[in-house]
N, C-alpha and C positions, 0 to 999 in steps of 0.2 A: 229812458232806452233814447239814446237821438236820432232822429230822423229826417231826412232831409234839411240836415242845419238846425233842427229845434226839438227842446224836449218834449216828448210825447208819451203819452199814458198808451197803458198795453193794456187787455184785457181777451185770457184765450187765447195768446201768440197773436192778436190782432190789434195795431196801433193807429194811432191819427197822424199825417205826416201835412208836411205842405212842401210847394216848390215853387219857383219863380222860371217862368218863358218869358226867353225878349225872341224879336227877330230884329233885323236890320232895316227892314222896308218891304214894301207888297200891302197891297191891298185884297178885300175879298171874305168869306166867311167860311169859318169851321165850327171844330166842335174839338173835345177832350172827352176822352171816357175812363174806364178804367175795365182790367179784368182784373176780377180778384182783389174787390176793393168798389168804393165809392167816391162818387166826385160830389162834395161837400156844396162847393159851391166856387165861384173862381170871379177876381177881381182884378178890376183893372187899372194897373198902376202908374201906366204909360201910355200916351198914344191916345187916338180917336177912335173908342172901340166902344162897341154895345157889347155885354152881356144880357141873354138870354137863356135860363136858366145852364147847362153845359155848353149853349154853343156861344160863338161869339161872332162878330164881325169889326174889322178892321177897313176902316172909312178913309185913312187916307195914306198914302207910300214912307212917311217919317219915321214909321217904327211904331214897333206897339210891345206891351212889355203886360202879361198877366200872374198874378199870386193864384197857385190852385191848393185846396184844401181837399184832402184823402179822406176819407171816415172806412175800417173796417179792414183796412192794409193789414200788409202779411209782408215785413222785411227782414225777414229769416231768409240762414242758408237753406237753399233746399227747394223741389216744387212747390208750385200750386202759388209762386212770388207775385206782390200786387208787380200789374203790366199798365200802363200809362200809354193811351192811344192818342197819338194827336193827328188830327185831321185838319190840315193847312192846305191854303192854294200852291205857297211854295216849293209843297212839299210834305207828306203825310209820313211817320212814324212813328213809333212805339218806343217805349223805352220801361227799363223796371227801377219802381219807386228806390229802392234799396241800392241803386247806383250813382244817387243824387249825392256829389260829395264837390267840394269848394275846390278840394286840389287837384280832383281833375273831373271839372267840369262835362257834362255833355256836350260839346260844338261840330255842329254838324255845318261846315262850309258849303256845300252844294244847296243847303235847303237855306241858307244865313241865321240861323237859329242858335240858340244856347239854352241847358237848362240848368239851375240855376239852385242851392237849398235856398228856403225863404230866409231872406234878410241879407243875402248879397247882394250889397249894390252894384255889383261893376254891370257895364252894360257890356252891350257883344262886343263895340269895336274895344275895351277894355281886357276880355277875354280873347278875343282874337288876337292879339298886339303880345297878351303873355305866351300865350302857347305857341304865337310863333319865333316870341324870343328863345324860346329852349331849341330851336333848329334841333330840335328831335327831328328822328326821319322812318317810315314803315321800314319794312322788311326790304323792299321792293325798292326802294330810293336808295337801301345803304346797297344791296347791291350794285348798282349804278354806279357807287365811288369806286368801287374795287375794282380789282382788275381782273379779265375775265376766267372767269373757273377752267380749267382744264379736267383730262380725267389722271393728271398725277397730282394734282393739289384735294383734289375728290377723293382719291384714292387712297393719301396719307391718311384720312381723318371716320373715312366708313367703313361700315362693316365687312367685312373680305364674305366672299359667297364662292365656297368648291362645290362646285354640281356634278354628282352622278351623268355619266354621259351615254345617253344614246346612241348604238350601233344598228345599224339596217340597211334596206335598197330601195327604200321609197315605193309605194304602193303597196308594199307587201307587210303585212301585220304582224308578220317573225322577225322582233330583236332580240338583242341582247343590251341590258345597262349593265354598266361594271361600274364600282365605286371600288375607293381603297382607303388603304392608312393616313389619312391626311389632319391637318393640326387640327381641324376643327369637327373631327368626326369622331364616331366611338366604335371602328373597327379595331378589329387583329389581327386580320390580312385584306386580300384580296378577294370582293365578292363578283359574283356575276349570276346576273338573275334572268335566265332565257321571257321574255315577254310576248304575249300576243296585244299588240298594242299595246296597252297598258294595264292586262291580263297578266295575274300569274300563270306561266305551265303548271300543273300539278300533274305529275304521273302516276300511275298503277301506285311505283313504289315509295312515293310521296305522299299520296292523298292523305288525310285534306289538307295536309302543307303544300304551301309553292313551291314549286322546285328553285334552289341555289346551288351556286358552286362558289369552294372558298379556297383559294390558293396564294400561295404567298411566294417571293423573293429575296433574297438577303436574309441577313441575319434576325431583322425581327423592329417592333417598332421604339425605338430609340429616341433619346432627347433633342436631336435635329429636326428640322422640319427640311427630308430629303428629299423629297418627291417632286419632280417638273413635269406637269404636262402641257402639253399642245395637239393641233390639228398638224394634219399631214399639208405641207405645202402653206401651214399659216389659215387654210380655208375647209380643207375637205373633212367629212365624214366616216376618217382612216385617224383614227387614237393612236399617240406617241405619249408615252409615258418612263421618266428618268429616274428611277431611285440609284440614289449614289449612297453606298455604304463603305463609307471610310473610300479605301483606296481601288473597289472592286463596282463599275458601274452596270448598270443593268438597262439594257433600254428597251420597251416593249413597243410593239409594231402593232396593234388591233384593227379588223375590219370581219365586215360582214361581207359573202360573196356566199356564192350556190355550192354546191357540192359536187354534182358532175360538170355543171353548162360554164360556159364564161361568162360572165357577167358583164351583160351589155344588153343597150333597151329591149331590143328583141327579144330574151330570154328574161324579163322579169313582165311575169302574166299579171302579178297584183292579187289583190282578195278583191270580192264584192263590199260594197260599201256598207250595205244592211251587216254582213258579215263582220265589219270591223267595231261597228257601232254595238252589237250585241259584246265587244271584247273593250268596250270601252266606256269609261266614267259618264255616269250621268245620263244617258240615255235613257228618254222613255219611251215605249213600243205603243202605238194603238194597235185595237186586235184586230185587224187589215194588217200594219205592217209585222206580226207576227207570224200570221200568217203566211204572207211574202217571207219569210226570212226562214220559216222551218221547213218549206218549199225550195231554199236555194242552197239552205244545207244537206239537204237528201239528195239532191242533185251533187253536191260538188263529190270525185274518187277521192281517193287515199293521194295523198303528197306522194308525187316518187321523186321527187328532190327534197331535201331539206338543207336551209337557209344554214349555213355554218361559221361560227365566230372560228375567226384563223387570228392566233397569237404567233407573236414571235419576240422572245426576248435576248439581242445580244450581250453576253456577258463580257465585258474585259475590265483584266487587270491595268492600271493606270499607274501602277506603286514599281517602285525599285526591287522588290524580294518578290515572294511566290504568295500568294492570297489566295484561301479558300472560296469560292462559291458556295450557296447553298438555296435548292433548288422544291418543292413541293406542290406536286399536279395537282390540279382540280379536283376536286371530291364533290360529290351532296352535301350540305349540311345547312343549316336552321342558320336565318342571320342573327346569331346573338352572340355573346362574345365566349360561348363553349364550341370549338370544334368541331367536338365528338358527338352533340348531335348531328341526325341524318338517315336516310334511309342507309341500308346496309348496301354493300358494295366489295369488289374483288376489284384486284390490279391484274395483268398477265404481266410478267416481267421479262417474257421473253418477246415480248409483240407492242408494251406500251399502251393497252388499252384498258382502261378506265370501264366497267360496268355492272349492271345490276345482273346480268343473265347472260346466256352464250351469245343472245342475237339482240343485247337492250347494251352494247357500245355509246357509253357518254364522252368518252374525251380520247384521243387518240393525243400522245408523249413522246417526242424524240428529242435527241440531245447527240447535235454533232451530225444529225441524218443517219441513227441509230437509235431503237426503241430505248426509251426511258427505262434504267435496268432496274430503278425502285422510287416509288411515289413519293419521297423524300432521299436527297441526295447531296451530300456534300462535294466540291471538285477542286482538285487544289489547280490554279492559274500560275502558269510562270508570267516573269515582269513582260507584260505588251500581248500578253496570247488572249484571243477571243474562242468565244464558242458558242453557238446558237443551239437557241432552247427553243419547240414548234409545242402548243397545244393547239388541237383542232376538235373545235367542239359541236356535235351536232346541236340546233334548235329540241331536238326531241330526239331519242337515243333510237341507233341503225342499229341493220344485223350486223354480224363478222364479216361479213362477205362486202359488204359496201363499206363496211370499217376499212376495209384492207383497201380498196380501190380510193376511200378517202385518203388515206394514209400517204399515199401514191402522189397524192397531188404536188405539184408545186407552188410552194409559195411564193415567188418569184412573178410567176405568172399569174398568181391572183389578184398579187399584190397592183402588180402594173397595168392588170383590165380592172381591177378598184378605181385606181386612179384615172384611169381614160375613162371609165362609165360617167365618175362624178365630175371630170372636167368636162365632159360634152353637154351636161347640164349647164354649167354656167357658160361654154360657147355658145347657148342657142337661147341667152339671155341678152338685154339689155347690160352696158357697162357701166358700172360708176369706178372711178378713182378717185381719192382723195388725199392729200399727201400726208394724214395721220395714220401712220399704218394698221395702228389698233382698229380704228374705226375700217379705213380698207378693206384689212381682212372681215371683219363683223359683217359687212355687207354681205359679201360673197360668201363667207361660213352663213350666216343666218338666213340665207335664201333656201341654201342646203337643205338646213336644220327644217326650215319649213316644208320643204320634200318631202325629207326621211317619214317626217308622222302627216303627208296626206296621202290618206287611203284608196284603191278602187283599183278596177279593171283595166288594164293596157289593151289596144292604145287609144281606147277612145272613149270607156265609159266612165260612169260618172264619177265624181272625185267627194270624199270625206273629208276637208281642210281640218283634221283634228285640230284642238287647243292644248297641245300635250298629252296629259291623261284622260282626258274628257274628250266627248263626241263631238263635232259640229255646234255651233254657237251662234245665231243671226249676228248677235254682236261681237265676241267674241275671234268668228273667223274672221270679219268683217277686213281687220286690217292685214288679214292673212292674204285673202285675195286680191285685194287692193294693191299689194305690194310685186303681186303674181303682175295682175296688171300694167303696173307702173313699169315692171322690170320688163316687158311687151310677152308676158307670158298668156297671152290671149285665150290659148287653147285651156291650160289649166286653168285661167279665171273661170273662165263660163264654165269646164266642168262640173269646178265645185259648185258656182252659184247652182248647175242643176240638181244639186245634191236638197239643196232644198226647195224645187217648184215637185221633185219626185217624190217628197215626203209631206207636202202637203197634203193638211187636212180635209176631208170634205166641205165643210165651212166658209173654206178657204185661209185657216189658221194657219199658219207656219208658226210651231212652236215643238220644238226635239227634243229638248235639253232641260231636266228636271226643273217643267213649270215655270221658266223664265218669260215671261211675256209679251216681252218686248221683241221677241225675234218677228215679228211678223214685218213691222218696219223697217230696221235695221236690214232689213233681208231688202227690200223694194230699192232702199237706200243704195246699197252693194250694189244691184244689178241697173238703176240708175248711173252709178259710180262709172261701170265696167262702159256702160253704152259711152256715156261721155270721152272714156279714152278710144273706145272703139270701131263707136257709130255700126253696131253690128245690127244693122235694122233687119237681116235674115232670121239671126237668131231672135230677137226678141216679139217678130209676127208669128213665128212656134210658140213659145210661151205666153203669147197674149192674154191667152183663155185663166190662165190661171195668176197672172198681174192684176187683171180686173176683178177675179174674184178674190183675191185677197185686199185686193181696194173697197169691193165691199163689205168684208170680213170689218174690216178697220171704220167702215162708215156707220156701218149696223151698230156697232159695241159704243163709237162714241154718241151717237143719237138716244142711247139709252140714257147718258147726264143730262139730255137739254132741260133737267125743268128750273122752274125758277128759284126753287127753293138753293141750287147751286150756283147761283150767279156771282163771280166772283170766288167762287170755293169748289170751281171745278165745274163747272158750266161746259160742256159741249169738251170735254176729257175723258179720255178710256181710264182705266183703274183695272191697277192690277201689280204684280211683282215684277222688278225688273234682274233679281241677281239670284241669290242664295235667302240674304232675309225673307222671312216672311210676310212680306208690307206688302198689306192687299191696297191701297190707295192710290187719288189721282194723281200720279209721279210725274213731274218737269221732265225728270230723264226718259222717261215710256211715251209720255205726249211728244216729247224733241223728236224720240228716232220719228213713232206712228205720221208725226208733218210733213217730218222729211220726208221719209220713203213716199204717202203719198203727193209732195211735189215734184221728189223728179219722176214717177211717174205724169204727171200732167206734162214733163217736161218732154218727158220720150215719148209719150202718147200725140204730141205734137211736132215730132220730129219724124215719126211714121206716116203724118198725115192721118190721125185714127178721130173718130169723130165724139170717144171718151173724152178727147183734152179737155176740152174747156170745162168740164162739168167736175174734173179730177182736182183740176186747176183750183174752182172756184170752193169744192170741199177744202184744198187746202190751204186756203186764203180765210175762209172763216175756222178754219184751227187752228191757224197761227193768231189771230185775232181772239179767240175765247181762253188760249191759253195767255198772251199778253193782259187780258183783263184780268185774269185771275193770278199770274204774278204780281201785278201791281197792288192788287188789294190783299193779298200775301205781304206783299212786302210790308206794306203801310203796318198790319199786323203783328209784324217781328224786330222783336228789339234791337238798338243798335248794340253796337258793340265798339269796346275802342281800339282802336289802330297805334301804331307804331312814332306817327307824328304830335299825338296830342288829337286830333281827329278822330269821331264818333261814326259808324258807317251804318248805315242802314244794310241789316240781311234778308236772304229769302229761305223760308222752310224745302225742306226735299220733297214735299207733297201740299195740296192744299189743302190739305185735314190738320197739319200739323203749326202748331203755333209761332212756329219759329225754329231758326234750329236745332236739331234735335240732341247735337250735344252738347247745346245749354240745360238740358232738363228742366224743361217750365212743365213739365208732367212729370208723375212719379211711375216713371218704369224703368224695364232692366233690357238693354237692348246690344251692348258691348260684346264685339263678335270680328274674328279675325285681324286680332291682335291689334285693334283701335278703338277709340271712343268715334271714329271718320268717316265710316263707312257710310251712310246714310247720308253723309252732308256732302264728302268730300268727292265722294267716287262715284255716289250715284245720284248724284243733287242738284242744284238750278245750271251750274256752272254747261248743262247739255245744253241749256237752250241757248249759248251761244255759239258752239259748235253746231248744233242742229238748226241753225239761221232763223230761229224763233226770234230771236237780238243779235243787230249787226254790231261786229265788232267796234266799230266807232260810235256806237251809242254810248250816254253815259253810264247806264246801268253794267255794261260789258267792263268797264273800268272797276268801279262799285263793287260787282262781283270776285274782281281778281285782287283785289286787294285785300279785301278782310277773308278771303279764302285763305293770302298767303300767310296771313295773321294768325286767321286760328287753327290752322290746318295743317302748316304746310312746313318741315324741317330742314333745311336749305333749299328751301322753293320747290322740296319734292313730299308728294305727298306720303302717308304712312300706310305701311301695311302692301298693300300692290298700288304703286306710283300710277302703271298707266292707266289704270281706270279713271285720273283724273282726265280734263281737257284743259286744263291751260294752259300747257306749253302748246298748243294749236295756237290758241288766241294770244300768245306769246311772241309767235313764229308769224302769223298774219296781222299783227300791229309793228314790227321790227324790233321789239324789244332785245337786242343782242348778248348783253352781258346775262338780266333771268333766263331766257331760252336757253343758254347755256351753263346755267347753274343747273335750270332742272336738267336738263341732258346730262351731263356729267354724273351728277349728285344722283341721278337718279340710274345710272347704267353702274356705276363703280359699282355699288355695291348689291348690286343685283346680277350680275354677268357672272360665270367663271371665269379670272382674267386669261385662263391658258386655253379652259377651251370655246371658249362663248358662250355656253349653254345659258339661259335663264333659268331663274326659280318661279313658281307661278306667288310666291309672299317674302318679305323679309325674311322672315322668320324659319322660312326655307323648308317651305313645304312644295310640293308635287313638281317633279323636274322638268325639265325640257319643256318650258313652258311657252308655247311658241304665238302666245295673243299678245304675251309681256314682248316678247322678242320682232314679233312683226311691228310692233309699237315703237320700239326702239327704231324698227328699220324704214316706216314711215316718217318718223320724227326726224332721220338723218333725210329722209326725202323733201323734207319741207325744209327744213333747213338751204336743201341746194335749189330746189326750183317747189312754185308754189301759185298756182292761178288764183288770180281774184279778178271777176268779171272779165271783161278781154284785157286784162294784163297777165303779162308771165313775169313772177319777179324770181331773179335768179341769184342765190348767195346772197339772201335776203341775211340771216342770222349762223353765217359762218364765222369759226374762228380769226381771227386778226392772223394770227400767229400760220393761216393756212398759204399765205398769199406772201411767205418768206421769201426769201431771194432763190429761185430753180426750181421753187413748189409749183405745183400745176393740180387743177381739179379737169377733170373730163368725166363729161355724158357724154355716153355712146350711145343712140336707141332709144332713149328711154321712154316711154310715153307718158305723154299729158293729156289736160283737154284738148289742145289744140295740137294735138299727133304728137309722134316720134321728132325728138328732139336730140342735135348735137350741138355740146356746147364747152369752151374748151374756153381755158383761163389758165396763163401762163405768167409767172411773177420772174421779174429778171432786173429786181429794183438797185441792184450793184452798178445797172446801168442807168438808173430813174427811169424805168418803163415796168407798165403791168398792160399786160395786152390779152386781149379777149376776142370769143366767135359765138354764132348764136346763127344757126340754120332750122328750121322745121319746114313741115310741109305746108306751101306757099297758097293750096287750099283751105286749111283749115288756121292759117297761122292766127297771130293774136293782133291787137290794133296798136299794142305797145309792148315793149320789153323795156323789166327794169332791171339791172346788172349790179350789185353794191362789189367793188373790186376795191378792199380797203387796204390802204398801208401798212406794213404792221409794223413801223413808228407811229400811224398817227399822223402824215404828211398829207396834205391837200397837194391836187396836183395842179401846175402850173401851165401846161396846155392839155384839151381830149380833143379826142377824132372821134367819128361818130354817133356821137349823141350829147345830150344838155347834162351837165354834174350837178349835180344836189348836193351841197357841200356839207349837210344836216346830215345826211343819212350815206354819204360815200356812197350814192349812186349816181349810175350816166342813165338817161331816161331816152328813150329809142323810140319817138314817136311821128310820124308816122312806120308803121316795122314793116317790110315788105318781104319778112322768110327771110332773110337775110341780112346780116351785119359783118363787120370788124369794127372793135373799135382801142382807142390806146388812149394809155394816161403817161403823161410824162410829169416827170417829178425834180 
């Protein structure tokens, strides 16, 4: 067997091997050891080096070269391979003995070191020269040389995602899910599923099965992709679906309103958050909460008004000759390709009622204003003729009397009221306008999608910011709540945070969803973010006891790991799981959020003048130091990996107990889940330490993490399966990495979101619709693209697409909230006349010390004159320092 470039003996799958390590310079002491092997001896080949067993001392700065011999080595493919650990003053690292190769030498320029097969006479400088001569690039470097990614370029190659649409009223858990016969689905008809939050409706007539309705328009499923879908006005949760069946066009409009009352803010009462929790996935109730829920349910009177799905289909013959149209009214059925499996029902041809029994009407069907005379129908339309077909479907069946009253409701009035209701919600929020129509619409549609599944009682009850089909989660609800705050919806954000305060357990723990132990820290962070936006001292004063109890809980949890045996391996760190995988370890994500929550509490308590501020700040600082100590040690023991430019990078494990990135399978285990090998490392791993402020984005280790994550775990700069769990695009925005940011932004959004309705899946393999955690992260990425705070500086438009500054385009932020209070920003491109102009205004009492605004010319030109600030040509940014709360900027080209 050839190991490390030399012929070695093999006994019972163990070998002997050797390698050479050379540093370009540096002095100091170090050692070389092995896991799953034994260092037999070390010899100094070059330099003034003293060897003492496995230890060495480099005595001068001219460089050193050592040859090392290994016994009992395992270099085969698979777990338990020999890992060599090098402790060195220039930087400690580890590598697999089997990875030592002449053609791809281990070359770590940050540490000025290379590892070669024994007998390879090349020095460090020669290795470096050879690798640099190849002019290969990392994935991020390649992105930097290519044109900016757009939605169109990303969508042309990405998966296509059609997502079932959810319709409802917000606050109220009575909703409907609609799916259609789309190319990537398996349906033979249109499918309507009434739901309570995400739970199915089960009727006596359908028990134990869930209630579904199926209906059909047109001749059937054919060879053409002929259904187009969009939202009303591009943004409202009013669903438009258009089927083109040769000459006959079927345009359907669907929305949810009330049975009797007009849909308006005063008439939507909402649902108690504990009831919505009981109907949402993943919620784990304590015994106390179960009793509370039972008491609330017992006190609720029967509903006197149903939520109703209103559907109108306008059918038009656009041909030159008469054509037939076909209709099938909704009927109960199973979500299978057998239309005839379902509950027994009847159809009243005189009334157009579909019913289980006389007082159990589930659908009212009309055609041209008259009752539908048969459940299935063919209608001959003359050229240009239009007819209207209406279906009114109550969330649960109603009596015949109520059905007759419902049949008399005006579709037009209900439609207009529904539009006014949702537009009213948009009018109460800040406004973001960008020139890319899709993104402009997605921001507004996204805000309403979040609102649709934020449940609770109006006008001022606690709100459950659900994450799609799941009940609120401290981590996953965070971007929802923070986007509410960013859009000036402070009341929604505060009421959604109250959910976690009201569900806090006696010992201070905040943990509601499926054993996710990360929630306590994440919630404290969101409270801190809310305070940064609002300076709401009164509310903080009200919840101060709960916040202190949560901080004590975290401190006591952390104290349990303050054992000398855990030094560098989890000392002072909390242990537990952070998501679905049952990984109960000292996870970096878990501790990142814990530290960040504690840090924010120290900041908040200092702002309100609380005496506990100093102790909280000290606890946070100590926690950060403990995390960094373990990170440094575990990175030294974790194997280096190759990058696209020929260099090798140190890595970090997802938790302190792991020997390295889990996806390298150093141990014999099976953990693949959620459609990928990368969950522990990319989605729940050490990158969170940058996002959670344990590591500063300017530190070299941040670049290191980003580079090897990109090489090992990203496809088109996006993570697998559930990409918005990765925090790398926040880091790219922080560092002003325009092209990598846009690559991630569009390559993640394009396959994730429905191209017509903008609803997001949870996973790329199409699991769990209307996933608002993913959508809110897209919205927050858009916010970071447009404005992002950095200490005393406000960064504007730092990573926007260059094309957004095309002639005549504008970007406008009206009343958005920031750490510096409300912002009003406007940038207008008039490059036809050789200028771009911008204005920035904010509250003078909370203004940043500095404003940096990037105004890129669409063709990359540099201005010849700049008014209003100092221009930095490297990043196309105008710097305004000091900033007095208002400025006008003009670039002339």
